[in-house]
N, C-alpha and C positions, 0 to 999 in steps of 0.2 A: 632357217626358214627360207623357203623358196621365194626368191624376187622375182618380181616382174621386171623384164628388160625395158628400160626406159630409153627412148629414141628422142632424136632431136625432131621437132615439129617442121615439116616443111610440105609444100603443096604436093609433091609425088607421093610421099609415103602415107599422106593423109587422104587421098583423093577417095578410096573406097568408103570414107566415111563422112564427107562432106568437103567443105572449103576451108582453106587456110586464108585468113583476112590479114594482108600485110602489102605494104607499099612497095617492097622490093619485087621488081619483075612485074608490077602491074602498068596497065593501059592509064596513060595520064596525059593531061595536056592544060595549057594556060587558059584561064578565063578571067573576067572582070578586069578587063583591060591590062591584062598581063601581072595582075597583083596577087593572083590565087592560082595554084596548081590544083586541078581536079584529078583525083585517082578514081577513075570511072569504073562502076558496077564491079566492086570487089566481091559481092556474093548477091544472092537475092533470097527473098523470103519465099517460102513454099507453105503457106497458111491456109488456102482457101477451102480446102476441104470442108464438107458440111456447113459451109457459109461462114468458116473462120476468118479472123481479121488479124492483121500483123499490128503488134504493139511493141512498144519500146519502153523497158524499165532499168532500173539500176539495181543490181545485185551488190552487197557488200559481204565477201567472204572473209571469215575469220581464218587466220594462219591454221594450218594442221601440221603436226609434227610427224616425222619419219621416225622409225617404220611405222607404216599404216597398212592394216590388212584391208583387202578388196571384200567387203562385205555386202554392197548393194549396188545395183545398176538400174538405170531407168531408161525409158525410151518415150518418144512422142510420136504415136502413129499418125497423127492428122497435121502435122507441121515440123517444119525446120525450127532449128534454134541456135542463134548465134550469141556468142560471147566475146565482147570486145575489151580488153583492158583499158581503164582510163589512167594511162601513165605515158610518159614520154622516156621512161627509164628501162633499158634493155635488162639490166639485172633483176628486175621485178619478174619473178618466175612463177609459174602455176604449172599443175601436171594434169593431163587429159588421158582419161582411161577410156577406151571404146571396144565395141565388138560391132561385127555387120548386124545390119537389119536382119529380121527373120527370127528363127528359132535361136534363143541364146546358147553359145558354146563356150565354156569356160577356157578352152584351149585356142579359142581365137581372139582372146583379151590381148590388145595392145596398149601400150603407154607412151605418151609424148611429154617431152619438156617444151612448154610453151613460155615465151619471153615478152616483156611488155610491149613489144612493138608488133604483137602477132595476136590475131583473134582466131576463133574457129566458128563455123557455122555447121553444126550436125545436121547432114541428112536426115529427112523424115523416116521415122523408125529406127534409127541407129542407137544402139545401147551406149550409154555413157554413164560414167560415174557423176555424182552431183559435183558442183564444183570444189576445186582443191587448190586453194591459195597456199602459197609458201612464204615463209619469212615475215609477213606484216598482214595486216588488215588491208585487202584488195578490193577496189571497186571496178565492176564490169558493166558496161551497157549491155543489155541484153533484148535481142529483137526475137520474139516468138509469136505464137498463136494465142488468141482467145477467143471463145465461141463454144457452140453446142458440140456435144460429143465427148466422149472419154479420151483425153490427149495426154494421159502420163501413165505409164504402167511401170511398176517398180518390182524388182526381182531381188530378194534376200538371198545372198550366197553363203556357204561355208566353203571358202576356196582353199585356205592356207595359202594364199598368194600375197606377198606383201610388196609394198613401193618402199624401198630402202635408200638410205644415204649412199651407200655403194653404188647402187644402180644408178643414182642422181648424179654421183660424180663421174661415173663413167660416161653418161650423156654429156655433161659438162665438156669433158676432155675431148670427146669426139667432134666438137666443134672448133677445136683449136689446131 
């Protein structure tokens, strides 16, 4: 079965699709008489098209088993969408599958391994697979758009591309 290469999630490799939300390398400074460290402007919401508003929700993702075929992609043409894991555990993992905004092309699919200390903010119009939690039920704070206009396009695929344990293991090994 053809496996989609899974890369480690980092700011550079993900920049074409949006922002990686993480503390490492972020601008920060002390506030509240030095009792709190503020990690400032990790990402921003792009939700104002057609009078949209930014909302915050919680998504609870059920763990998915690998191998898993890529059969659906979606995009939000009127707003960005951020997923921030609610965990302090770096071993909590999830997968991100994306393709550039515009006309979808299967050959442009990329997959990333996200860890519990990393979130993502998909740029407006970027194609992405619905939430792929691994190992356990996983909670994510989600910042996205509510308002008038059609803001979710779904595309059903017959790709014969799979996320596999072998590809996941290779991504993990590249971190060491």
